[in-house]
C-alpha positions in Angstrom: 140.1 84.7 147.9 141.0 81.0 145.9 142.8 79.1 148.0 146.3 77.8 147.4 146.8 74.3 145.4 147.8 71.6 147.8 151.3 71.0 147.7 151.0 67.1 148.7 150.5 65.1 145.3 147.2 62.6 146.0 147.8 59.1 145.9 145.8 57.2 143.4 144.7 54.0 145.0 143.9 56.4 148.6 141.6 58.7 145.3 140.3 55.3 144.1 139.0 53.8 147.6 137.5 57.4 148.4 135.6 57.5 145.9 134.5 54.1 145.8 132.6 54.9 149.1 130.7 57.4 147.7 126.8 57.0 147.4 126.3 58.6 144.2 122.3 59.4 145.0 123.8 61.6 147.2 125.3 63.7 144.9 122.0 65.8 144.2 122.0 64.4 139.9 118.0 64.3 140.0 117.6 63.1 136.0 119.0 59.4 136.3 117.4 56.5 138.9 119.3 55.5 141.7 120.0 52.2 139.8 121.7 53.8 137.0 124.2 56.4 138.6 125.4 53.2 140.5 126.0 51.9 137.4 127.7 54.7 135.7 129.0 55.9 139.1 131.2 52.3 139.1 131.8 52.5 134.7 133.3 55.6 135.6 135.7 54.5 138.2 136.7 51.8 135.9 138.8 53.9 133.5 141.3 54.2 136.0 142.3 50.9 135.3 145.1 52.6 133.6 148.5 53.4 135.2 148.9 57.1 136.6 150.7 59.2 133.8 153.7 60.8 136.5 153.1 64.1 135.4 154.4 66.9 138.1 152.0 70.2 137.5 153.0 72.3 140.8 152.4 75.6 140.1 150.1 75.1 136.8 146.1 76.5 137.3 144.0 74.7 135.4 140.5 75.6 134.7 137.7 73.5 134.0 133.8 74.9 132.0 131.7 71.9 132.8 128.9 70.4 130.6 125.0 69.6 132.0 125.0 66.5 130.2 127.0 63.5 131.8 127.7 64.1 135.3 130.7 62.2 136.4 132.8 64.1 133.0 134.6 66.3 135.7 135.7 62.7 137.4 138.8 62.3 135.5 140.0 65.4 135.1 140.0 66.2 138.9 141.6 63.1 139.8 144.5 63.8 137.3 145.4 66.8 137.9 144.9 66.6 142.0 147.5 63.5 141.4 149.6 66.2 139.9 149.2 68.9 142.3 147.8 71.2 140.1 146.0 74.3 140.9 142.1 74.2 139.8 139.3 76.1 139.7 136.3 74.8 138.3 132.4 76.1 136.9 130.2 72.9 136.9 127.0 72.6 134.8 123.8 73.4 136.4 122.8 71.4 138.9 126.4 69.1 139.4 127.7 71.8 141.9 127.6 68.8 144.9 129.3 66.4 142.7 132.5 68.7 142.1 132.5 69.5 146.1 132.0 65.9 146.2 134.9 65.6 144.4 136.9 67.9 145.7 136.8 66.9 149.5 138.0 63.3 147.9 140.8 64.7 145.5 141.9 67.3 147.6 142.1 69.7 144.1 141.5 73.1 144.9 138.5 73.9 143.9 136.4 76.9 143.6 133.0 76.8 142.6 131.1 79.4 140.5 127.6 79.4 138.7 126.3 80.8 135.5 126.3 84.6 135.1 128.3 85.7 138.1 130.7 87.6 135.5 133.8 88.5 138.1 134.7 84.8 139.7 134.4 83.3 136.1 136.6 86.4 134.5 139.0 86.2 137.2 139.7 82.6 137.2 139.9 83.0 133.3 142.2 85.9 133.7 144.9 83.6 136.0 144.5 80.3 134.3 147.6 78.8 132.5 145.1 76.2 131.4 141.4 76.1 130.4 139.6 72.5 129.5 135.9 73.8 128.1 133.0 71.5 127.0 129.7 72.6 126.1 127.9 73.8 122.9 130.2 74.5 120.2 128.6 78.6 121.1 130.0 78.3 124.6 133.4 76.9 123.3 133.9 79.8 120.6 132.9 82.3 123.8 135.1 80.7 125.9 138.2 80.7 123.4 138.1 84.3 122.8 138.4 85.3 126.4 141.1 82.9 126.8 144.2 84.9 128.4 146.9 85.3 125.7 149.7 82.3 126.1 147.2 80.6 128.1 146.3 76.6 126.4 142.9 76.4 125.4 140.8 72.9 125.1 137.6 73.3 124.1 135.2 70.4 123.0 131.9 71.1 121.7 128.8 69.0 120.7 129.9 65.2 119.0 128.0 62.1 118.5 128.6 58.5 118.4 128.4 55.2 116.1 128.3 52.0 116.9 129.1 49.7 113.8 128.1 45.4 114.1 128.9 43.5 111.2 126.9 40.9 113.2 124.6 40.7 116.3 125.8 38.1 118.5 123.9 37.8 121.9 127.3 39.6 123.5 127.1 42.3 120.6 123.6 42.8 121.7 124.2 42.8 125.5 127.3 45.6 124.5 125.4 47.8 121.9 122.3 48.0 124.7 124.7 49.0 127.4 126.2 51.9 125.8 122.8 53.3 124.8 121.5 52.5 128.2 124.3 54.3 129.8 123.8 57.6 131.3 120.3 57.4 129.4 122.1 58.1 126.2 122.3 61.0 127.5 126.8 63.0 126.4 128.3 63.0 123.3 129.8 59.6 123.5 126.2 58.0 123.6 125.3 56.1 120.4 122.8 57.8 118.0 122.5 54.8 116.2 124.0 51.3 115.2 125.1 50.9 111.8 124.5 47.7 110.6 125.2 46.3 106.2 121.7 45.4 105.7 118.2 45.9 107.3 117.6 43.3 110.3 115.1 41.2 110.3 112.4 40.9 112.8 114.0 38.5 115.3 116.8 40.2 115.5 115.4 43.8 116.1 113.0 41.1 118.9 116.6 40.5 120.3 117.3 43.9 120.3 114.1 45.0 122.0 114.4 42.0 124.9 118.0 43.6 125.6 116.4 46.9 126.2 113.6 45.5 128.2 116.1 43.4 130.6 118.2 46.8 130.6 115.3 49.0 131.6 114.4 46.3 134.6 118.2 46.7 135.8 118.3 50.3 135.5 115.2 51.7 135.3 115.0 55.2 133.0 114.9 58.2 135.1 112.8 61.8 134.3 113.7 63.1 130.5 113.3 66.2 129.0 109.5 67.3 127.7 111.6 68.4 124.3 113.1 64.8 124.5 109.7 62.9 124.6 108.3 64.9 122.1 111.3 63.8 119.7 111.2 60.3 120.8 107.4 60.4 119.5 108.5 62.0 115.9 111.0 59.4 115.4 108.3 56.6 115.8 105.8 58.3 114.1 109.1 58.3 111.4 109.4 54.5 111.9 106.4 53.7 111.4 106.2 55.5 108.4 109.5 54.4 106.7 111.4 51.5 108.7 110.1 49.3 111.6 109.3 50.1 115.3 109.6 47.9 118.9 109.0 49.9 122.0 108.5 49.2 125.6 107.3 52.1 128.7 110.9 53.8 128.3 112.9 51.8 125.9 112.0 51.9 122.2 114.2 50.5 119.0 113.3 51.4 115.6 114.9 50.7 112.3 115.3 53.5 109.7 116.8 54.2 106.3 120.2 55.7 105.8 118.3 59.1 104.7 116.4 59.8 107.7 119.5 59.1 109.9 119.9 62.0 112.5 122.8 62.8 115.0 121.0 63.3 117.9 120.9 60.6 120.7 117.3 60.3 122.6 117.1 58.6 125.7 116.8 54.9 125.5 116.5 55.2 122.0 118.2 52.5 119.9 118.5 53.2 115.8 119.6 51.1 113.1 121.0 52.7 110.2 121.2 49.5 107.5 123.7 50.0 105.1 124.5 54.0 106.0 127.7 55.3 104.4 127.4 58.9 104.1 128.7 60.7 107.0 130.1 63.8 105.5 127.7 65.8 106.3 128.8 65.1 110.1 132.2 64.9 110.1 133.0 67.5 112.1 130.9 66.1 114.7 131.6 62.4 114.9 133.7 61.7 118.2 133.4 58.6 119.1 133.0 55.0 116.9 132.0 51.6 118.3 133.3 48.4 116.4 134.7 47.3 113.1 134.1 50.6 111.4 137.2 50.8 108.7 136.1 53.6 106.9 135.3 55.7 109.7 137.1 58.9 110.6 136.4 59.8 114.1 138.3 61.0 117.3 137.5 58.0 119.4 137.2 53.9 118.6 136.6 51.6 121.2 135.2 48.2 121.4 131.0 47.7 121.3 130.1 48.5 125.0 132.8 50.9 125.8 131.8 53.5 124.4 130.8 55.6 127.5 133.8 54.4 129.7 136.7 55.8 127.7 139.9 55.4 129.9 140.7 58.5 132.2 144.4 58.5 131.1 144.4 62.7 129.9 142.9 61.7 127.0 139.6 63.4 125.4 138.1 62.6 121.6 141.9 61.9 120.8 143.8 64.8 122.0 146.3 64.2 124.6 145.2 67.3 126.8 147.4 66.4 129.8 150.7 65.8 128.0 149.9 69.0 126.6 149.8 70.6 129.8 152.9 68.7 131.1 154.4 70.2 128.3 154.0 73.8 129.9 157.6 75.9 130.3 158.3 74.7 134.2 155.9 71.2 134.7 158.1 68.1 134.7 158.1 65.9 131.5 155.6 63.0 131.0 157.6 59.8 133.1 158.3 57.4 130.5 
């Protein structure tokens, strides 16, 4: 039996006070170092600097399907929906169950956790959903969309990648770019797969990027990486040795590659420079976040350098006003002005 939603709306200041008291090393996230867990938890909470939306969603049931990359991905949704009084049912990614139950206890959100392969709880949750918010592979999104009940709102967010654009490379630019690369060990759809520059960088500029990557590694050591990611890093380094430039340390890599060797796949603590990259047409549907000055880029979200992995928690995702659309369901109170 799934418990009923709480009838009292959560208070933003109280929620944030409780969230700041959480020790993220107790959440069962095993792939990130303790220092990176603390940094990413703090960074995620900074997204609540924006004001609450003033939405009342009592009586609305929202089902969230989580993905297995960024462990804080469900944080804004649980907080925003708890503030609005919605009933929330969550399927967390494998290994993130403790994250979700901790957030549920803090926010007061109604959470029923089920695991992959548990067909009956998932079918029941989807059947009762007014809204479904799903994260995952494109195949997962398509399958869930096909199972959504008639009349339910469906928001599906599949595979995406991010790009940073740097017209110049000041010390501030370098620090911002390296922070974007380092957070979450370059995992997640908002991580930069590369940095686009007008021209090839000289040795001094590459050395400056390498020094900043080394500083980031000392401050936030890289966590464990998957064997397939380690193999992919080696393969990309081989390409750069043959066709570009390489700077590397024990747990970080800086590469410069020609645009013809562009890859839309981010790798852990790998910063790849693509000088003169312009043809992104084959990847247009996958470009999610763009940082920096990119007047000709077409993406779902634009931000400053250093802010790629810290979006504002305003109820939007990839340019879609999810919370606003939910608030227009029959019954919920309209958005306050």
